[in-house]
C-alpha positions as protocol buffer text, in pm:
chain_id: "A"
residue {
  index: 1
  type: MET
  ca { x: 10975 y: 10632 z: 12982 }
}
residue {
  index: 2
  type: ILE
  ca { x: 11076 y: 10271 z: 12909 }
}
residue {
  index: 3
  type: LYS
  ca { x: 10746 y: 10205 z: 12731 }
}
residue {
  index: 4
  type: ASN
  ca { x: 10787 y: 10517 z: 12519 }
}
residue {
  index: 5
  type: HIS
  ca { x: 11146 y: 10416 z: 12441 }
}
residue {
  index: 6
  type: HIS
  ca { x: 11027 y: 10075 z: 12319 }
}
residue {
  index: 7
  type: LYS
  ca { x: 10758 y: 10240 z: 12107 }
}
residue {
  index: 8
  type: ASN
  ca { x: 11017 y: 10466 z: 11948 }
}
residue {
  index: 9
  type: ILE
  ca { x: 11243 y: 10169 z: 11869 }
}
residue {
  index: 10
  type: LYS
  ca { x: 10951 y: 9977 z: 11717 }
}
residue {
  index: 11
  type: SER
  ca { x: 10852 y: 10281 z: 11510 }
}
residue {
  index: 12
  type: GLN
  ca { x: 11210 y: 10320 z: 11388 }
}
residue {
  index: 13
  type: ILE
  ca { x: 11228 y: 9953 z: 11285 }
}
residue {
  index: 14
  type: ILE
  ca { x: 10903 y: 9986 z: 11089 }
}
residue {
  index: 15
  type: ASP
  ca { x: 11027 y: 10304 z: 10923 }
}
residue {
  index: 16
  type: GLU
  ca { x: 11353 y: 10136 z: 10820 }
}
residue {
  index: 17
  type: GLU
  ca { x: 11194 y: 9812 z: 10699 }
}
residue {
  index: 18
  type: LYS
  ca { x: 11243 y: 9800 z: 10325 }
}
residue {
  index: 19
  type: VAL
  ca { x: 10947 y: 9722 z: 10102 }
}
residue {
  index: 20
  type: ALA
  ca { x: 10954 y: 9531 z: 9773 }
}
residue {
  index: 21
  type: VAL
  ca { x: 10667 y: 9505 z: 9525 }
}
residue {
  index: 22
  type: ILE
  ca { x: 10679 y: 9223 z: 9270 }
}
residue {
  index: 23
  type: THR
  ca { x: 10426 y: 9173 z: 8989 }
}
residue {
  index: 24
  type: GLY
  ca { x: 10332 y: 8840 z: 8835 }
}
residue {
  index: 25
  type: THR
  ca { x: 10421 y: 8625 z: 9136 }
}
residue {
  index: 26
  type: SER
  ca { x: 10186 y: 8329 z: 9095 }
}
residue {
  index: 27
  type: SER
  ca { x: 10465 y: 8122 z: 8936 }
}
residue {
  index: 28
  type: GLY
  ca { x: 10807 y: 8124 z: 8772 }
}
residue {
  index: 29
  type: ILE
  ca { x: 11051 y: 8412 z: 8802 }
}
residue {
  index: 30
  type: GLY
  ca { x: 10806 y: 8634 z: 8989 }
}
residue {
  index: 31
  type: PHE
  ca { x: 10732 y: 8361 z: 9244 }
}
residue {
  index: 32
  type: GLU
  ca { x: 11100 y: 8297 z: 9315 }
}
residue {
  index: 33
  type: THR
  ca { x: 11183 y: 8669 z: 9318 }
}
residue {
  index: 34
  type: ALA
  ca { x: 10920 y: 8741 z: 9582 }
}
residue {
  index: 35
  type: LEU
  ca { x: 11057 y: 8465 z: 9803 }
}
residue {
  index: 36
  type: ALA
  ca { x: 11415 y: 8586 z: 9751 }
}
residue {
  index: 37
  type: PHE
  ca { x: 11334 y: 8941 z: 9862 }
}
residue {
  index: 38
  type: ALA
  ca { x: 11138 y: 8818 z: 10164 }
}
residue {
  index: 39
  type: ARG
  ca { x: 11425 y: 8590 z: 10265 }
}
residue {
  index: 40
  type: GLU
  ca { x: 11654 y: 8894 z: 10253 }
}
residue {
  index: 41
  type: GLY
  ca { x: 11433 y: 9069 z: 10507 }
}
residue {
  index: 42
  type: TYR
  ca { x: 11215 y: 9282 z: 10279 }
}
residue {
  index: 43
  type: TYR
  ca { x: 10848 y: 9325 z: 10353 }
}
residue {
  index: 44
  type: THR
  ca { x: 10732 y: 9183 z: 10021 }
}
residue {
  index: 45
  type: TYR
  ca { x: 10409 y: 9241 z: 9835 }
}
residue {
  index: 46
  type: ALA
  ca { x: 10360 y: 8947 z: 9601 }
}
residue {
  index: 47
  type: THR
  ca { x: 10107 y: 9075 z: 9351 }
}
residue {
  index: 48
  type: MET
  ca { x: 9919 y: 8872 z: 9095 }
}
residue {
  index: 49
  type: ARG
  ca { x: 9613 y: 8901 z: 8876 }
}
residue {
  index: 50
  type: ASN
  ca { x: 9444 y: 8594 z: 9022 }
}
residue {
  index: 51
  type: THR
  ca { x: 9501 y: 8552 z: 9396 }
}
residue {
  index: 52
  type: SER
  ca { x: 9343 y: 8204 z: 9387 }
}
residue {
  index: 53
  type: LYS
  ca { x: 9687 y: 8092 z: 9262 }
}
residue {
  index: 54
  type: SER
  ca { x: 9861 y: 8214 z: 9578 }
}
residue {
  index: 55
  type: ASP
  ca { x: 9843 y: 7895 z: 9788 }
}
residue {
  index: 56
  type: ASN
  ca { x: 10205 y: 7791 z: 9721 }
}
residue {
  index: 57
  type: ILE
  ca { x: 10363 y: 8123 z: 9811 }
}
residue {
  index: 58
  type: LYS
  ca { x: 10142 y: 8159 z: 10119 }
}
residue {
  index: 59
  type: GLU
  ca { x: 10237 y: 7811 z: 10237 }
}
residue {
  index: 60
  type: ILE
  ca { x: 10612 y: 7876 z: 10202 }
}
residue {
  index: 61
  type: SER
  ca { x: 10572 y: 8216 z: 10366 }
}
residue {
  index: 62
  type: GLN
  ca { x: 10408 y: 8058 z: 10670 }
}
residue {
  index: 63
  type: GLU
  ca { x: 10662 y: 7775 z: 10691 }
}
residue {
  index: 64
  type: GLU
  ca { x: 10959 y: 8014 z: 10680 }
}
residue {
  index: 65
  type: ASN
  ca { x: 10791 y: 8298 z: 10872 }
}
residue {
  index: 66
  type: LEU
  ca { x: 10843 y: 8540 z: 10584 }
}
residue {
  index: 67
  type: LYS
  ca { x: 10685 y: 8882 z: 10559 }
}
residue {
  index: 68
  type: ILE
  ca { x: 10486 y: 8836 z: 10239 }
}
residue {
  index: 69
  type: ASP
  ca { x: 10151 y: 8993 z: 10160 }
}
residue {
  index: 70
  type: VAL
  ca { x: 9965 y: 8859 z: 9857 }
}
residue {
  index: 71
  type: LEU
  ca { x: 9782 y: 9137 z: 9678 }
}
residue {
  index: 72
  type: GLU
  ca { x: 9557 y: 9139 z: 9373 }
}
residue {
  index: 73
  type: LEU
  ca { x: 9700 y: 9353 z: 9095 }
}
residue {
  index: 74
  type: ASP
  ca { x: 9622 y: 9331 z: 8723 }
}
residue {
  index: 75
  type: VAL
  ca { x: 9878 y: 9537 z: 8531 }
}
residue {
  index: 76
  type: ASP
  ca { x: 9637 y: 9564 z: 8237 }
}
residue {
  index: 77
  type: LYS
  ca { x: 9390 y: 9766 z: 8445 }
}
residue {
  index: 78
  type: GLU
  ca { x: 9471 y: 10117 z: 8563 }
}
residue {
  index: 79
  type: HIS
  ca { x: 9221 y: 10105 z: 8850 }
}
residue {
  index: 80
  type: SER
  ca { x: 9370 y: 9780 z: 8979 }
}
residue {
  index: 81
  type: VAL
  ca { x: 9723 y: 9924 z: 8973 }
}
residue {
  index: 82
  type: LYS
  ca { x: 9619 y: 10247 z: 9145 }
}
residue {
  index: 83
  type: THR
  ca { x: 9421 y: 10063 z: 9413 }
}
residue {
  index: 84
  type: ALA
  ca { x: 9701 y: 9820 z: 9495 }
}
residue {
  index: 85
  type: ILE
  ca { x: 9978 y: 10080 z: 9510 }
}
residue {
  index: 86
  type: LYS
  ca { x: 9763 y: 10312 z: 9723 }
}
residue {
  index: 87
  type: GLN
  ca { x: 9700 y: 10028 z: 9966 }
}
residue {
  index: 88
  type: ILE
  ca { x: 10073 y: 9955 z: 9992 }
}
residue {
  index: 89
  type: LEU
  ca { x: 10166 y: 10320 z: 10045 }
}
residue {
  index: 90
  type: ASP
  ca { x: 9888 y: 10364 z: 10301 }
}
residue {
  index: 91
  type: GLN
  ca { x: 10027 y: 10067 z: 10494 }
}
residue {
  index: 92
  type: LYS
  ca { x: 10402 y: 10123 z: 10459 }
}
residue {
  index: 93
  type: GLN
  ca { x: 10449 y: 10482 z: 10331 }
}
residue {
  index: 94
  type: ARG
  ca { x: 10733 y: 10362 z: 10107 }
}
residue {
  index: 95
  type: ILE
  ca { x: 10832 y: 10132 z: 9823 }
}
residue {
  index: 96
  type: ASP
  ca { x: 11203 y: 10062 z: 9795 }
}
residue {
  index: 97
  type: VAL
  ca { x: 11205 y: 9810 z: 9511 }
}
residue {
  index: 98
  type: LEU
  ca { x: 10960 y: 9759 z: 9226 }
}
residue {
  index: 99
  type: VAL
  ca { x: 11006 y: 9449 z: 9011 }
}
residue {
  index: 100
  type: ASN
  ca { x: 10800 y: 9462 z: 8692 }
}
residue {
  index: 101
  type: ASN
  ca { x: 10781 y: 9094 z: 8609 }
}
residue {
  index: 102
  type: ALA
  ca { x: 10424 y: 9028 z: 8490 }
}
residue {
  index: 103
  type: GLY
  ca { x: 10417 y: 8930 z: 8125 }
}
residue {
  index: 104
  type: TRP
  ca { x: 10320 y: 8669 z: 7870 }
}
residue {
  index: 105
  type: GLY
  ca { x: 10385 y: 8575 z: 7508 }
}
residue {
  index: 106
  type: ILE
  ca { x: 10206 y: 8494 z: 7187 }
}
residue {
  index: 107
  type: TRP
  ca { x: 10336 y: 8277 z: 6903 }
}
residue {
  index: 108
  type: GLY
  ca { x: 10285 y: 8363 z: 6538 }
}
residue {
  index: 109
  type: CYS
  ca { x: 10452 y: 8521 z: 6237 }
}
residue {
  index: 110
  type: VAL
  ca { x: 10406 y: 8892 z: 6173 }
}
residue {
  index: 111
  type: GLU
  ca { x: 10148 y: 8825 z: 5901 }
}
residue {
  index: 112
  type: ASP
  ca { x: 9947 y: 8598 z: 6130 }
}
residue {
  index: 113
  type: VAL
  ca { x: 9936 y: 8803 z: 6450 }
}
residue {
  index: 114
  type: SER
  ca { x: 9640 y: 9040 z: 6435 }
}
residue {
  index: 115
  type: ILE
  ca { x: 9664 y: 9404 z: 6539 }
}
residue {
  index: 116
  type: ASP
  ca { x: 9441 y: 9326 z: 6836 }
}
residue {
  index: 117
  type: GLU
  ca { x: 9677 y: 9048 z: 6941 }
}
residue {
  index: 118
  type: PHE
  ca { x: 9975 y: 9282 z: 6912 }
}
residue {
  index: 119
  type: LYS
  ca { x: 9787 y: 9536 z: 7125 }
}
residue {
  index: 120
  type: ALA
  ca { x: 9705 y: 9274 z: 7389 }
}
residue {
  index: 121
  type: GLN
  ca { x: 10072 y: 9177 z: 7407 }
}
residue {
  index: 122
  type: PHE
  ca { x: 10182 y: 9537 z: 7455 }
}
residue {
  index: 123
  type: GLU
  ca { x: 9901 y: 9605 z: 7704 }
}
residue {
  index: 124
  type: THR
  ca { x: 10065 y: 9374 z: 7955 }
}
residue {
  index: 125
  type: ASN
  ca { x: 10433 y: 9369 z: 7865 }
}
residue {
  index: 126
  type: PHE
  ca { x: 10475 y: 9742 z: 7797 }
}
residue {
  index: 127
  type: PHE
  ca { x: 10184 y: 9958 z: 7909 }
}
residue {
  index: 128
  type: GLY
  ca { x: 10147 y: 9753 z: 8227 }
}
residue {
  index: 129
  type: ILE
  ca { x: 10499 y: 9854 z: 8326 }
}
residue {
  index: 130
  type: ILE
  ca { x: 10428 y: 10220 z: 8256 }
}
residue {
  index: 131
  type: ARG
  ca { x: 10122 y: 10206 z: 8483 }
}
residue {
  index: 132
  type: LEU
  ca { x: 10333 y: 10075 z: 8771 }
}
residue {
  index: 133
  type: ILE
  ca { x: 10616 y: 10322 z: 8715 }
}
residue {
  index: 134
  type: GLN
  ca { x: 10379 y: 10619 z: 8703 }
}
residue {
  index: 135
  type: GLU
  ca { x: 10231 y: 10518 z: 9040 }
}
residue {
  index: 136
  type: VAL
  ca { x: 10554 y: 10421 z: 9218 }
}
residue {
  index: 137
  type: GLY
  ca { x: 10807 y: 10657 z: 9058 }
}
residue {
  index: 138
  type: PRO
  ca { x: 10695 y: 10979 z: 9232 }
}
residue {
  index: 139
  type: THR
  ca { x: 10728 y: 10818 z: 9576 }
}
residue {
  index: 140
  type: MET
  ca { x: 11082 y: 10702 z: 9502 }
}
residue {
  index: 141
  type: ARG
  ca { x: 11182 y: 11042 z: 9366 }
}
residue {
  index: 142
  type: GLU
  ca { x: 11049 y: 11220 z: 9673 }
}
residue {
  index: 143
  type: LYS
  ca { x: 11236 y: 10978 z: 9901 }
}
residue {
  index: 144
  type: GLY
  ca { x: 11554 y: 11016 z: 9697 }
}
residue {
  index: 145
  type: SER
  ca { x: 11614 y: 10643 z: 9664 }
}
residue {
  index: 146
  type: GLY
  ca { x: 11472 y: 10326 z: 9517 }
}
residue {
  index: 147
  type: THR
  ca { x: 11522 y: 10063 z: 9251 }
}
residue {
  index: 148
  type: ILE
  ca { x: 11301 y: 9974 z: 8956 }
}
residue {
  index: 149
  type: VAL
  ca { x: 11375 y: 9635 z: 8799 }
}
residue {
  index: 150
  type: ASN
  ca { x: 11220 y: 9557 z: 8462 }
}
residue {
  index: 151
  type: ILE
  ca { x: 11226 y: 9190 z: 8368 }
}
residue {
  index: 152
  type: SER
  ca { x: 11290 y: 9188 z: 7997 }
}
residue {
  index: 153
  type: SER
  ca { x: 11422 y: 8894 z: 7795 }
}
residue {
  index: 154
  type: TYR
  ca { x: 11702 y: 8792 z: 7565 }
}
residue {
  index: 155
  type: ALA
  ca { x: 11429 y: 8840 z: 7305 }
}
residue {
  index: 156
  type: GLY
  ca { x: 11446 y: 9209 z: 7393 }
}
residue {
  index: 157
  type: ARG
  ca { x: 11792 y: 9223 z: 7238 }
}
residue {
  index: 158
  type: ILE
  ca { x: 11753 y: 8987 z: 6941 }
}
residue {
  index: 159
  type: GLY
  ca { x: 11435 y: 8921 z: 6747 }
}
residue {
  index: 160
  type: PHE
  ca { x: 11335 y: 8561 z: 6686 }
}
residue {
  index: 161
  type: PRO
  ca { x: 11096 y: 8411 z: 6430 }
}
residue {
  index: 162
  type: VAL
  ca { x: 10735 y: 8344 z: 6531 }
}
residue {
  index: 163
  type: SER
  ca { x: 10763 y: 8575 z: 6833 }
}
residue {
  index: 164
  type: PRO
  ca { x: 10746 y: 8926 z: 6683 }
}
residue {
  index: 165
  type: ALA
  ca { x: 10481 y: 9051 z: 6927 }
}
residue {
  index: 166
  type: TYR
  ca { x: 10670 y: 8930 z: 7233 }
}
residue {
  index: 167
  type: SER
  ca { x: 11011 y: 9047 z: 7109 }
}
residue {
  index: 168
  type: SER
  ca { x: 10888 y: 9390 z: 7006 }
}
residue {
  index: 169
  type: SER
  ca { x: 10715 y: 9440 z: 7342 }
}
residue {
  index: 170
  type: LYS
  ca { x: 11045 y: 9362 z: 7516 }
}
residue {
  index: 171
  type: PHE
  ca { x: 11241 y: 9589 z: 7281 }
}
residue {
  index: 172
  type: ALA
  ca { x: 10995 y: 9865 z: 7372 }
}
residue {
  index: 173
  type: MET
  ca { x: 11044 y: 9792 z: 7742 }
}
residue {
  index: 174
  type: GLU
  ca { x: 11419 y: 9828 z: 7704 }
}
residue {
  index: 175
  type: GLY
  ca { x: 11391 y: 10162 z: 7528 }
}
residue {
  index: 176
  type: LEU
  ca { x: 11159 y: 10281 z: 7802 }
}
residue {
  index: 177
  type: SER
  ca { x: 11402 y: 10161 z: 8068 }
}
residue {
  index: 178
  type: GLU
  ca { x: 11697 y: 10342 z: 7910 }
}
residue {
  index: 179
  type: SER
  ca { x: 11507 y: 10670 z: 7907 }
}
residue {
  index: 180
  type: LEU
  ca { x: 11373 y: 10616 z: 8258 }
}
residue {
  index: 181
  type: ARG
  ca { x: 11722 y: 10542 z: 8391 }
}
residue {
  index: 182
  type: LEU
  ca { x: 11847 y: 10882 z: 8273 }
}
residue {
  index: 183
  type: GLU
  ca { x: 11540 y: 11059 z: 8410 }
}
residue {
  index: 184
  type: MET
  ca { x: 11558 y: 10897 z: 8755 }
}
residue {
  index: 185
  type: ALA
  ca { x: 11934 y: 10895 z: 8814 }
}
residue {
  index: 186
  type: PRO
  ca { x: 11947 y: 11257 z: 8941 }
}
residue {
  index: 187
  type: PHE
  ca { x: 11694 y: 11160 z: 9209 }
}
residue {
  index: 188
  type: GLY
  ca { x: 11891 y: 10861 z: 9339 }
}
residue {
  index: 189
  type: VAL
  ca { x: 11663 y: 10601 z: 9179 }
}
residue {
  index: 190
  type: ASN
  ca { x: 11820 y: 10307 z: 8996 }
}
residue {
  index: 191
  type: VAL
  ca { x: 11663 y: 10144 z: 8690 }
}
residue {
  index: 192
  type: ILE
  ca { x: 11775 y: 9794 z: 8601 }
}
residue {
  index: 193
  type: ILE
  ca { x: 11694 y: 9564 z: 8309 }
}
residue {
  index: 194
  type: ILE
  ca { x: 11725 y: 9187 z: 8348 }
}
residue {
  index: 195
  type: GLU
  ca { x: 11733 y: 8981 z: 8029 }
}
residue {
  index: 196
  type: PRO
  ca { x: 11676 y: 8612 z: 8110 }
}
residue {
  index: 197
  type: GLY
  ca { x: 11731 y: 8347 z: 7848 }
}
residue {
  index: 198
  type: ILE
  ca { x: 11540 y: 8021 z: 7863 }
}
residue {
  index: 199
  type: VAL
  ca { x: 11449 y: 7951 z: 8224 }
}
residue {
  index: 200
  type: ASN
  ca { x: 11299 y: 7629 z: 8358 }
}
residue {
  index: 201
  type: THR
  ca { x: 10956 y: 7769 z: 8444 }
}
residue {
  index: 202
  type: ASN
  ca { x: 10604 y: 7715 z: 8316 }
}
residue {
  index: 203
  type: PHE
  ca { x: 10619 y: 8040 z: 8113 }
}
residue {
  index: 204
  type: PHE
  ca { x: 10569 y: 7860 z: 7782 }
}
residue {
  index: 205
  type: LYS
  ca { x: 10262 y: 7664 z: 7895 }
}
residue {
  index: 206
  type: PRO
  ca { x: 10016 y: 7956 z: 7883 }
}
residue {
  index: 207
  type: MET
  ca { x: 10168 y: 8109 z: 7568 }
}
residue {
  index: 208
  type: LYS
  ca { x: 9902 y: 8159 z: 7306 }
}
residue {
  index: 209
  type: MET
  ca { x: 9905 y: 8092 z: 6934 }
}
residue {
  index: 210
  type: ALA
  ca { x: 9787 y: 8370 z: 6707 }
}
residue {
  index: 211
  type: LYS
  ca { x: 9438 y: 8289 z: 6581 }
}
residue {
  index: 212
  type: LYS
  ca { x: 9555 y: 8273 z: 6219 }
}
residue {
  index: 213
  type: SER
  ca { x: 9856 y: 8049 z: 6296 }
}
């Protein structure tokens, strides 16, 4: 009876353990967000396109005994998103928080940024978010709770010169988030937009110049 009682307690703890999924965690805001959730007791899936860049987060996780799983997830690829989310749900049967953070930017005036470059920007910053929401949203609705956090930008409120592709992708994200918030509210799911200004990260280092710029 005592053994069974302990098993039931352990099962209850696992069932109540909240799960957070963060995209784009190899550096910057995503990296710090994953650590913050883990430090608050969440079982955290730190997802990134290239898991070879996961040494730092793994090292901190081990030092602080945090519950962080690094998982490969490329928001540009539907199969990658589906595979990763299925793996998480198979393991934990729940996702309580989804933070859509993965993104990048391209410099160039409207006349210089090609249509293909605009499409590439939207593929990650806009359609990538939709892919995650379409996989995670149904689980949250069925559970009747959850939070979706979309990391936008101050550039999602005000357009700036030489960043039309980035700004417009963030404007699109904010319109999506407003609609999603109204759709999910009746099911107990919160949708939040965060609009950072300039943050001391390496975000600007990988930013690309339009080929014509």
